[in-house]
C-alpha positions as CSV (number, residue, x, y, z in Angstrom):
1,M,-78.4,26.3,-23.7
2,I,-76.0,26.8,-25.9
3,E,-78.0,26.2,-29.2
4,Q,-81.3,28.0,-26.2
5,L,-78.4,31.2,-26.3
6,L,-78.4,31.1,-30.0
7,E,-81.3,31.1,-30.8
8,Y,-82.2,34.0,-28.8
9,D,-79.5,35.8,-30.4
10,T,-80.9,35.4,-34.1
11,E,-84.1,37.1,-32.2
12,L,-83.1,39.6,-31.2
13,F,-80.9,40.3,-34.2
14,L,-84.1,40.4,-36.0
15,F,-85.8,42.5,-34.2
16,L,-83.2,45.1,-34.1
17,N,-82.5,44.8,-37.3
18,N,-85.7,45.6,-38.4
19,L,-86.1,49.1,-36.6
20,G,-84.1,50.5,-39.2
21,S,-85.5,52.5,-42.3
22,E,-84.1,53.6,-45.9
23,A,-84.4,56.9,-44.5
24,W,-82.0,56.4,-42.1
25,D,-79.7,53.5,-43.6
26,T,-77.7,56.1,-44.9
27,L,-75.9,57.5,-41.4
28,W,-75.6,54.0,-40.2
29,L,-73.7,53.5,-43.3
30,I,-71.6,56.7,-42.3
31,I,-70.9,55.6,-38.5
32,T,-70.1,51.9,-39.3
33,D,-67.1,53.0,-42.4
34,K,-63.4,52.4,-40.7
35,L,-62.2,55.7,-41.6
36,T,-65.6,57.8,-40.8
37,F,-63.8,59.0,-36.9
38,I,-60.0,59.5,-38.5
39,P,-61.4,63.2,-36.9
40,L,-62.0,61.9,-34.1
41,Y,-59.2,59.9,-33.5
42,A,-57.0,63.0,-34.0
43,I,-58.6,64.9,-31.6
44,L,-58.3,62.5,-28.8
45,L,-54.0,62.9,-29.5
46,F,-54.3,65.9,-29.4
47,L,-55.3,66.3,-26.9
48,L,-53.4,63.7,-25.4
49,Y,-50.9,65.4,-27.1
50,K,-51.4,69.4,-24.7
51,K,-51.9,67.0,-21.8
52,F,-48.9,65.1,-21.3
53,G,-46.0,67.1,-24.4
54,V,-44.4,65.0,-27.2
55,K,-42.6,62.3,-25.5
56,S,-45.8,61.3,-23.9
57,L,-47.5,61.1,-27.2
58,L,-45.2,59.3,-28.7
59,V,-45.6,56.4,-25.7
60,F,-49.3,56.6,-26.6
61,V,-49.4,56.4,-29.8
62,I,-46.9,53.1,-30.0
63,V,-49.4,52.1,-27.3
64,V,-52.6,52.6,-29.5
65,A,-51.1,50.3,-32.4
66,L,-50.0,47.9,-30.4
67,M,-53.3,47.8,-28.5
68,I,-55.4,48.5,-31.8
69,T,-53.2,45.1,-34.0
70,F,-54.1,43.4,-30.5
71,T,-57.3,43.2,-30.2
72,D,-58.3,42.9,-34.0
73,Q,-55.5,40.3,-34.5
74,V,-57.5,38.4,-31.0
75,T,-60.6,38.9,-33.1
76,N,-59.7,37.3,-35.5
77,M,-58.7,34.5,-34.0
78,F,-61.6,34.0,-32.5
79,K,-63.5,34.2,-35.2
80,R,-61.6,31.8,-37.5
81,G,-61.3,29.2,-34.0
82,F,-65.7,29.3,-33.6
83,E,-66.6,29.9,-37.6
84,R,-70.2,31.6,-36.2
85,P,-71.5,32.9,-39.7
86,R,-72.4,36.5,-40.1
87,P,-76.2,36.8,-40.3
88,C,-76.2,38.7,-43.4
89,G,-74.4,35.1,-44.1
90,V,-77.2,32.7,-43.2
91,P,-79.4,31.6,-46.2
92,D,-82.7,30.8,-43.9
93,L,-81.9,34.2,-42.4
94,A,-81.9,35.9,-46.1
95,D,-85.8,36.8,-46.4
96,Q,-85.3,38.1,-43.0
97,L,-83.1,40.6,-42.8
98,R,-81.7,44.4,-43.6
99,F,-78.6,43.6,-45.1
100,I,-77.5,47.0,-46.6
101,A,-73.5,46.4,-45.8
102,V,-70.6,47.2,-48.5
103,R,-69.6,43.1,-48.1
104,C,-70.7,40.4,-45.7
105,G,-67.6,38.5,-44.8
106,K,-67.1,34.7,-43.6
107,Y,-67.4,34.9,-39.7
108,G,-69.0,36.5,-37.4
109,F,-67.5,36.5,-34.5
110,F,-66.7,38.5,-32.4
111,S,-67.7,42.5,-33.8
112,G,-63.8,43.9,-34.4
113,H,-65.8,47.0,-35.1
114,S,-66.5,46.5,-31.8
115,S,-63.5,45.3,-30.0
116,N,-61.7,48.7,-31.7
117,S,-63.9,51.5,-30.5
118,M,-64.5,50.2,-27.2
119,A,-60.4,49.8,-26.8
120,A,-59.9,53.3,-28.0
121,A,-62.9,54.6,-25.5
122,V,-61.7,52.8,-22.6
123,F,-57.7,54.0,-23.6
124,A,-58.3,58.0,-24.6
125,G,-61.6,57.9,-21.6
126,L,-59.1,56.7,-18.6
127,A,-55.4,58.6,-20.4
128,L,-58.1,61.8,-20.4
129,R,-59.7,61.2,-17.0
130,T,-58.3,64.1,-15.2
131,E,-58.9,67.3,-18.1
132,Y,-61.6,65.8,-19.3
133,K,-63.7,63.6,-17.0
134,N,-67.0,63.1,-18.8
135,L,-64.8,62.4,-21.9
136,I,-65.2,58.7,-21.1
137,F,-69.2,58.2,-20.6
138,I,-68.9,60.4,-24.2
139,L,-67.0,58.1,-25.6
140,L,-68.1,54.4,-24.1
141,F,-72.0,55.7,-25.5
142,W,-69.6,57.0,-29.5
143,S,-68.8,53.3,-29.5
144,A,-72.3,51.8,-28.3
145,V,-72.8,52.8,-31.0
146,V,-70.7,51.9,-33.6
147,A,-71.5,48.5,-32.2
148,Y,-74.9,49.4,-32.7
149,S,-74.2,50.4,-36.5
150,R,-73.3,46.2,-37.2
151,I,-76.2,44.8,-36.3
152,Y,-78.4,47.7,-38.0
153,V,-76.3,47.0,-41.4
154,G,-76.6,43.3,-40.9
155,V,-73.7,42.4,-39.7
156,H,-73.3,40.6,-36.0
157,Y,-75.4,39.0,-34.2
158,P,-76.0,41.0,-31.0
159,L,-73.4,38.6,-28.9
160,D,-71.1,38.9,-30.8
161,I,-71.2,42.4,-30.0
162,V,-71.5,41.8,-26.6
163,C,-68.8,39.7,-27.2
164,G,-66.6,42.5,-28.5
165,L,-67.6,45.1,-26.4
166,T,-66.6,43.2,-23.2
167,F,-63.2,42.2,-24.7
168,G,-62.5,46.2,-25.8
169,A,-63.3,47.4,-22.5
170,I,-60.8,44.9,-20.7
171,S,-57.6,45.8,-23.4
172,G,-58.2,49.2,-23.3
173,F,-58.4,49.1,-19.6
174,L,-55.2,46.6,-20.0
175,F,-53.3,48.8,-22.5
176,Y,-53.5,51.7,-20.9
177,K,-52.4,50.7,-17.5
178,L,-49.1,49.4,-20.0
179,S,-48.9,52.9,-21.1
180,Q,-48.6,54.2,-17.2
181,Y,-45.9,51.8,-16.9
182,L,-43.6,52.8,-20.3
183,L,-44.4,56.7,-19.1
184,R,-43.3,56.2,-15.6
185,R,-40.4,54.3,-16.5
186,F,-39.7,55.9,-19.8
187,V,-40.8,59.2,-20.0
188,K,-40.8,60.4,-16.0
189,A,-37.3,59.3,-15.1
């Protein structure tokens, strides 16, 4: 059963990856770059500051730093634990995929880009939902685009993406709850 699932995952990867074209490659390389969305993170921090103030912002910054560290480390643990090669590192797929990423990496289960972007989207979307009720939908869409970029550039299978998004959503929710607890305990006391 697992082998069949992985075969379907590979077939879906090849289909989605081969939808790309040279005309769009630069855009997707920009989207997949970790530094591209620093302005978005700065805007989200500003909105948190605007809504909650400087003391609460300090709590948010600490919690978000812990959240990103957590999602990164768990992602790395899964990658080393499962040792599923990235599609760009599978010799049998080399002539079937479009690999345009800067580097391939060794293992890919599950996607750190997916988990980190989804965790940030859920966290910020929940924290700001009373002021900006549709922001969470925009952020979830953004996270899905970032996640898809990893398939487009040839470094992750769809299952890597789905698992990363799921883990990120759970992490974002749990760290949001942690931030609310810390705010009640230390800031609003």
